[in-house]
N, C-alpha and C positions, 0 to 999 in steps of 0.2 A: 581855106580854113585858118582861123586865128590860132596862133601859138602862144600859150601862156609861158612867160619867162618869170620865174620866181627867184628872188635873191634879196639881199639886205646888206647895207653898209657894214654891219657888224662882221660879216663874213670876210671882210678885208682886214680886220684888225688883228686877227689871230696870226702870229708870226713866230715861227720856231727858230729864227735866227739865220744869219748869213750862211749861205751854202746849202741850206736845207732845200730839197726839191719841191716840197709842198708849200708854195709861196703865194702871197696875195696876188702877184702878177699873173697867176693862172686865170683868175677871174677877169682881170683887165684885158687879157688877150682874147678871152671869149666875148667880152662886151664889145671890144673893137670890131671883132669879126661879125657880130650880129648887126652892128650899126652900119656896116659897109656891104652887107650881103643883100641879095635879091629878096630875102625874107623880111627885110626891115619893115615894110608897110603892113605885114601880117602879124607883127609881134604886139602883145599886150603884156605890160609889166605889172607885177605884183610884188609887194613887200612881204617877205616871210615873217610870220608871227613867231613868237616864242612858243615852243611846243609845251603842252600841258604836262605836268609831272606824272599824271596818271597814265599817260601814253608811254612815257619812258619806262614806267614800272611794269608795263605789259611785256617788255622784252629784256629788261635788265634787272638784276637783283637790287633790292633796296640797299644792301650793304655796299655794293659797288657804287651806286649813285651817291651815297653818303661819303664814301671814300674820295670820289672825285671832288665833291663840293668842299670837303675838308682840306684838300691838297692844293687848292688854288692859291698862288702867291698873292700877297697883298700889295706889292709894289711893282712898278713897271720893269724894274731892273732884275727881278727874280724870275726864275723858272724852276719847275719841278719835273724831272724826267721820269715818266712812267715806265719806259723801256728805252732801248738804245736809240730809237728814232722817233719817239712820241713824247712830247713834253706839254705840260700845262704852263700857261702864262696868264696874266691877269685877264686877257680878253678871249681866252680859249673857249670857255664854257658858254659865254654869250653867243659866240659864233656857232658853236655846236648846237645850241638850243634853237637858233634860227634855221640851221640846216635841217634839223629834224622837223621843225615847224613848217618849213617849205614843203616837206614831203607830205605832211597831213593836209596842208592847204591844197596841194596838187590832187589829192584824193577827192576833196570836196569839189574842186573845179570840174573834174571829169564826171563824177557821180551826179552832180547837179546840172550837167549838160551845158555848162558855160563854155567848154571847149573839150575836144578829144585829145589834144596834143599839149603836153606840158613838159617843161624842162626846168629842173631845179639847178640853177647856176650857183652852187653853194660850196662852201668848204668850212670846216674840215670834212673829208669824205667819211664813209661809215662802214664799209662792208667787211673790214677786219675786226670791228668792235664786237667782242663776244658778249655773252650774257653777263659775265662778271669780270671782264678784262678789256682794257684799252690796248691797242697795238696797231702797228702799221699806219700811223698818222690818224687813227680813227678813235673816237670816244663814244658816240652814240650811233647805233646802227640805223641809219635813215630809212633804208628800204624795208627792213624788218618792222620798224615802227609804222611805216605807211601800210604795209600788209596787214598788221594787227589792227590798225585803225580802220581800214576798209572793212574788215570782217566784223568788227564790233559795231561801227556806226551805220553800216549799210547792209549788214547781214549777208555779205557775200560768202559763198561756200567754196569758191575756187579762185585763188589769186596766184599768179605765176610771177616769179622773179627771174629775169634773164640777166645774168652777169657776164659781160664780155671783157671785163678788165683782165689784163694779162696775169694778174695775181689772183689766186683763188679766193673767193669770198668766204673765207673760213669762219668769220664771225657770223655771217648770215646763216651758214650751215649749222653752226653751233646752236643758234636760236631757234631755227625752224625745223630741225630734224624731228621726224615723228609727227609733225602737224599735217594731217591729211588735207587740210584746207589750203595749204601753201605748197607749191611746187617750186623748187630752186633748180634752175638750169645754169651751169657755170662752165665757161670755157677758160682755160688758163694754161700757162707754161708749166711743165713739170719735167724734172724736179726743179723747183724754184720756190722762193719765198711765197707763202708762209710754210711750205713743205707739208701741206695737209690736203685732203680731199681726193687724192688719186685712187684710194681703195674704199671709198664710202659705198655702203650697200643699202642705205636707207631707201625705202620705196618712194619717198617724196623728194629725193635728191637725184638729179641727172647731171653728173659731172663729166666733163670732157677734157682730160689732161692731154696736152699736146707738147711735142718736143721743141727745144730750142731750134731756131731756123725755120719754123713754120711760116709759110708764105700764104698769100691769099688763096691760091688754088687748093692747097692742102687743107687750109682752114675751112673753105666753103664745102669741100667734099665731106669733111668730118662732121660739120654742123648739119649738113643735109642728111647724112646717114643716121646720126644719133640724136641730136638735140631737137631738131624740128619735129620728127615723129613723136617724141616724148611730149613735147609741148602741145602738139595738136591733139594727141590722145587725151590729155588732161582737160581740154576744152575750157580754158580759163575765162572768167568773167571780167578780169582786169589783169593787165600786164604791167609790171614795173621793171624798168631797166636799171641795173647797176652799170652805168655808162663810164667805163674806164678806157681811155685812149692811149694807154702806155704800151700797147703792143705794136704801135706804129714803127715802121722801119727806122725812122729818124729819132726815136725816143730811146735814150740810152739806159732806161730803167729795165729793159728786157732784151731778149734775143729773138723776138718775133719779127717778122718782116711784112706786117700788114700795111695797107695804104687807106686813104680816105674812102676809096671805092669799096673796100671790104667792109668798113663800118656802115656805109650806106646799104650794102647788100644784106648784111645780117639784120639790119633794121627793117628793110623791105620785107624780108622773109617772115619776120616776127609780126609785122603789121598785117600781113595776109591772114595770119591766124587770129590776130586781134579783130580784124574786120569780120571774120567768120563767127567767132564765138563771144567776143567781149564788147560788142557794139563799138568797136574801134577805140576803146578806152585804153590809152597808154600814158604812163608816167615815166619820166626819165630823171634820174638823179646822178649828178656828176660824182665820179669816183676818181680814178687816176688820169694821167696824161700830163707830162711834165716838160715836153719840148714846146716852148711858147710859140715857135714859128709854125707848128702844125696843129696845135691843140684847137685853135679857133676853126681851122678848116675842117677838122674832124667833126666838131660839134655841128657846124653848118651842114655837112653831108648827112649826119645823123638826123637832124631836125627836118631837112628836106624830105627824107624818106618817111619820117613819122607823119608829116603833115600832107603827104601826097594823097590825092583823091583816088 
């Protein structure tokens, strides 16, 4: 099976400064891993387009979008901090527009049967971006945009988002809560940033908060008991991964102890459901993952499971 890899040089230009964990080198690490993996001959690369403004407006308020545009610095030396860890610089929004555009292109590729397996190797990430607020390194919510786009353009009635980033996808939850056409399933460390999601009761949200120290065995048991039955019952027509790899044991952004095999496992389990209900249609968008030595390995494990026959 061919695997579509969607990215753009603009995604390397956004840089929040020395010492910030969300760096352009994350994409370089992934690209290097792809070029040296056994998947290399099955990869097909696409350039991410700029997302159309009307698709941003489906998930973000117009006031928020105008605020972002008005806050962009005009010089390379300037930066504008939206919160304690999320700033705008001159090249931020072009990168974010490409990241969201990658997500909509991924929908087109799987819905038009060009491929069943897509990975958006993009930054900035998106799952903390709320309807009217940037936070957690995120500006536009890529997976929410993809879900809304799939529903509008292809008349899908059931789109599932599976978020396995170690931080809860609170922005995605903020946007999709109450939308019966979208199911959000999110595993995350709790209590932990962004300190949301543990007590959500919305019928289209399946949150799975787990304690610090969670290892692969505990994680797999919890996902098997709670998340997979919820996802299977929903019978999605399309599955979108919020693929964050910062729960890895070697990633100091969390206190989870997951390994590459655990990311492969959850991907495999979700793919079984995609094969059954969604014509194997899977989209994956990069979220977290900040240890450059293991990030590429995690992405390869994830993609091998997505593309397995």
